N, C-alpha and C positions, 0 to 999 in steps of 0.2 A: 858869783852862782852857785848856790848848793845844791847837794845832795840830797835827797831824802829816799828812806826805806818805807816802801808801802805794804804793810803786813795786811794780805789779802782784800777783800773789797766786797761791795754789794754788787749784784750781776745786773742791776735795774740803771737808772739814770744818773747817778752820782760816779757807776761806773765808768762813765764818758766825761762827767763834768769834773771828779776830781783831778784826772792826768790832762785836761783841758786846763785847769786852773794852775796846776803846777808850770805847765809850760810858759802859761803866760805871767807868772811871777817873773819867770829866767832860771826857774830853780828843773832839776831834771829828778828823776828817781828811779828807783829798781825796785822790783816788785818780787814780794815774798809769798809762797801757799804751797800748800800741802797738796793740790789738786788744781791743774792750769784747766784739768779739760773742763772744770767748772763753768768758767768763764768763755767757755767756745761753742756753747749747744746751741741747737735751733734756737732764733728769735735774737741772737745776741748781734752787735755789728762787727762786719766783716772787712777789713783786718780789725780786729777790738782794739780801743784804744791804749787798755792796759798792756799790749804787745810792743805799744811805744815806750817802754820800758828801757833803760839803759841795760840791762841786767834782768832776766826772770831764775829765780833761784826757789827749787823744791824743798819742804822740810816738815816737818810735821809742826805745824801752829799751833796744835790743840795740845800738847805737852810742852808746858812753860818750861820746867825744871831741864828737859834737852834743847830746848829753843836758843836761852838766853845763850850758852856757851858758844853755841854755832854762828850766833850773830854776832857774837863779840867778835870770832873768829873774820865775819865777814867784814865788820868796820875797821879791823884792822889792815886788810887790804883796799878797802874803799871810800873809809872815812865819811861815815855818814854824818850829815849837819843837822837832820831832823829823822823820826819815824813818826807816820801815819795810817789811819784805815779809815774807810767809809761804812764798814760793818760794826755794828755793836756790838758783835758776840767778841771781837778782836779787838776794842779799844782796852778792856783790862791789861791783855795783852803787850797793845802798845805802851802801855802807861809804863809797865814794869820793864820793855824792852830800854825805855827813856831813863829810867830811873838808873838802870845797871849801866849805861853807856854814859852817862850824865849828860843827855841829851836835852833838851826844851820841852815844856810840856807839864799838862797836869798832873798833880800828885797821883801817886799811884792808888793810896787810899782814897782820895777823893773821887776816881774814876771808877773803882769799886763799888763804893757806897752809890753813883748816881747810876749804876748798871743793874743795880738790885733793889726794885721797888720798895720792898721791905724796907732797906736801909735807907734809902730817901725819904720814907715817910718816919720813919723815928726819929732821925736827924734835924728834919725841915719841923717835924712837931717840935720837940723839945725848943729848936729858936724859935719858937714864934709865928711860924710860916703857916697859913691857912690851909688848912687840907682836909680831906672827910674825916671822919672817924674810919678807923679801921683796926683787923688783927689780921694776925697770919697762923695760920695751922697746919697738919700735914696730915693726920691720919682723921678717918672719915669720922667718928665719934666728936674728935674735938672740934673738926668742920662746922659740924652739926651745930653743936651745942653753941660754939660762938657766933654762928650767924645769927639764932636766933636771939642772942642778946644784944647783937648789933640792930637786928629789927629788918625786915623785909621793906622794899625792895632792898637790893645791896647789889654792888656791881662781885663779881669773881675774875680773879684773873691768875694768871703764872709770876711769878719774881722774876723770871729772868728770858721772857719773850718779847719778841717787839713787831712793828706792824700790825697789832689789834688782835693779836693771834690768840685766841681761845678767849677772849675778854667777854662776857655776857652778863647782861643783866638779867639777874633772876627774882622772881615774884613771890616763891614757896619753895620748902627744902625737894621736893621731887625736881621742881628746875636745878635746885643748885644740886642735886646728887647726879644728873645727865652731864651739869657742865665738868664737875668736877672729875668725873669717870675718863670725859675728853680730855682734859687735861692730861690725867694720868696716863693716857692711851699715846701719849705722846713725850716718853721721857728721854728723848737724844734730839736737841734739833737738826737745822736743815746742815747744819756744820759739823755732824758728828761729834757735837760736844753733850755730856751727859748733864740731863737738868736736873736745878732741885725740885724736889716731893713737896716743897712747900707751896701754900696757896694762900694769895691776897685776900680777903674780903674787905669791902671797903662800904661805905655811907654811897646811895648814889646820888648825886649832885645833878640836879634837872638844872639846863640851861645852856645857852650858847658857849661854843669853845674855840678859844683863839690860841696861838703860840706865840711868843716873845721870842725874835732873833736875835743875839746878844754876840759880842764879843769881847774876852778880857784877857788883856795883855799888863801886866805888873802891877795885878791886882786891883786893877780899875776895870769898870766893865760898862761898854758904851752899848746901848739899846739902837738897834739898826731900823726895829719896826717891830707892829702888831701884825701878825696875818690873822683871819677869818676862815675858820674852818665848817665847814657842812658834813654833818655824819648821817648816816640812813643805816637802812640794817638791820634793825632792832630785832631781836635783842643785841645781836652785834653790835659794833663801834667802827663802822668802816668808813673811811674819811672819802666825801664824793666828791670834796672840791674844796677850794681856796683861795680868798682873794688878798692880796697886800695893796696898799695898805688897810687892815679893816676898817669899815666904817662903823667906828666907835665913839661917842661922846668923850670931851675931852675928860670929864670924869673917870667915866669909864677905864678909860685907855691909861692914865695915871696910877690908878688903882690895878689894873692888869700888871702894867709894868714894874710897882711899887712890890709886888707878889713874886715876880719873877726873879728881880734884882735879890729879894731877901732868899730866896729857893739858893742860887746860885752860891751867895756868898753862905751862907747855913753849911753849903756843900764843899765849901774850901777851893773852889772850881779856880782855875788859874791857867793862861796861856792855853785857851779854849776857845771855839766857837760854839754856843749851845743855842740849843730850840728846846725854850720850856712852854709846855702846855698847861692849859690855864680854863676850867670852867667858870662860868660868871652865873652863878647861883642866885636863888631868891635870898641868902645871907651875904650876898659879896663874893669875889674871887676866891676860888678853893683849886691851890693846887693838883694837876694829876700825874704829871712825871718831868722829869729832867734828864734830856740828850745833851751829852758831852760831846755836840759834832752837830755838822750841819743840819739843817732841815732835809728832808727828803721829799719825794710827791712834786719833784720840780718848784718846791716854795724857793729855791733859792734863785732858780731864773725870773720869777714873778719879783724876787727885791732885788733881782739887775735891773730888770727893763725898766723900774720906776725909780730906783737911786741910783744905776751906775755901778751898785757896789756888788763884788762879784764875791758871794758868802765861799764858793770854792777856792779861789785863787787866795781868800785870806785867810782861810784853813792852811792854805800848804805856807803862805809866809809867816802866820802864826809857830807853825809847826818848825821851822827851820831858824826861829828865834826872833823873827822881826819885827817890826811894830806896823803893821800897813796904815795906809791911809783909810780913815773911813770916813771922811768926806764927803757926803752925798754930791751927784753930778745931776747938772738939769738933763732929763732925757724925754722931757715935752709928752711924756707918758704919764698919768695922775693915779691908775687902778690896771692892775693885772690880775688875772685869776684862770686857773685851771680847773676844767669840771672832769670827773672820771666815768666811763658806763659802768655800771655797774649791774652784773646779772643777777637775775633772781632766778632762772629757770636752767633746765638741760637739755641740750642739745648737740647737734652739730652744724654750724653756722654755712647759711648756702650764700645770704646776700645783705651787705647792709647799703639800706635807703636813707637819703636825707641829709647826704653830705656832698651833694656833687656840687654846690655854689662854694663850696669851704676856700678851694683856691684862688676864687676870687674875691673874696672877703678881707679887706686891708687888715681888718682888727683880728684877724686869724694868725698868730704867728709861730703855732706850731699845731701839728696832730698828729695823731697814728689813729689806726681803722685795723681789726684784725682781718686776716686773709679768708677766702672760703675754705669751709675744712675745718677750719680750728674747733676744738673740742670745749664744749659751752659747760659751767655749771656754774649754781650758784653761788655766790661770794659770802664769805663769811669772815672775811678779815681785808688787809690792803692787797693783797697777791694775785688777788683774780680779776682785777682789770679789764674788760675786752678794748680798751683803746681810752685817751685823753682828748682834748682840745684846751689851747691855750689862748688866750685872748688879751691885745692890751688899748687900753682907751684912754683917750685925752681928758675924760671926765673924771673926776673921782669919785670912787665908788659905784661906778658904772660898768665896770667888768665883770664881776660876780655873777649876776644875773644874766649877763649877755652867754657867758661861757654856761652858765645851769643849761638855758633855753636850746642851746646848739644841740647839747647831749640830750634832753629830753625830746627833741626831736627827731632824734635817730632812730630808726626800725633795724632790729636786729631780725633777717628771719632766718630760721632753723627748721631744719629735719626733724623728724618726730625724735623722741616723744616731749620736746618741748614746746612748739610752738612759734610764737613770737616773743621774743624777750625783752 
């Protein structure tokens, strides 16, 4: 049994799935955070699974230079076998710790490149991995000039945020200016880390979006499957649902998988689980981004219900230096999907209608709904959902439409000023 060091965590689903996955592998973990209270706020499970850690350490996790000697001291006492995180903002820190202690994990430079959307674009383009045309700029004059050269419509995004934050499709310079000003107005991320002022401008790729879930160990990448991704909220890109496996033709599946494998190889990622997002555009698949960690938004649960493979547990096993069993197991489920309630108005929730039959529907395996009194605002990214429903079905490709219909049938009654969401 190994002892893992978890450095920070998301506060959403992976903050419960990863501790459970570590336990299921027979490993144990200690938790290192700069602010334990961040994980104990209203709306989180009680007791929080992160409190099941053998130890909880407090240190300034945003100061890598000071953190490394501190973790060396912990390692001398507790003898860690691996280090990991579920939070994108600490993936480079975890890679630095692993390198410093000689623990398993993807290379420090590879993780840093994957977590910087501009560096990912540069490296993958140089390796011949198909992606949108792009440019990066910092001051407004340069941004406006390069945008005009790239051509509208285009997508503007920060180089170092996640969850779709501040990612916008813009049709002209006026919309671009608004999007750039909004990014500039968020100079420090939710974890207190100062952000890069660089802005990434990309060709807009129209078409359905997918993600490829992979595990790389010893230089060999295993494809677990392809996930369908539903988007809403134009000009934002809000994920409103996912289905696994995606209902794609064999040829399209092969093309999407081939591109994901090429991106993982170009970034030199190893000893990790990855979640690679791809759009199937008019000219074929185009890389959106590579995330060197398991998928969020309950996608790992969809994968587990269909294949029996727990990617959170797999992530823990890989972090400990093990070789996980990635053999799919019969589950009786051919498709699983999750759909999210994405609010479009502002108000205070008074009631939710349309879900009274959910507890009696055997296809519904999980759901959350907001309580009356919840403050509602229009969603602009993946951090503003009002709830979700997950379904599992014995028929291939059936779960996605069912999950979306269940969410569409809900009615969220709001007090003024929003009306009905």
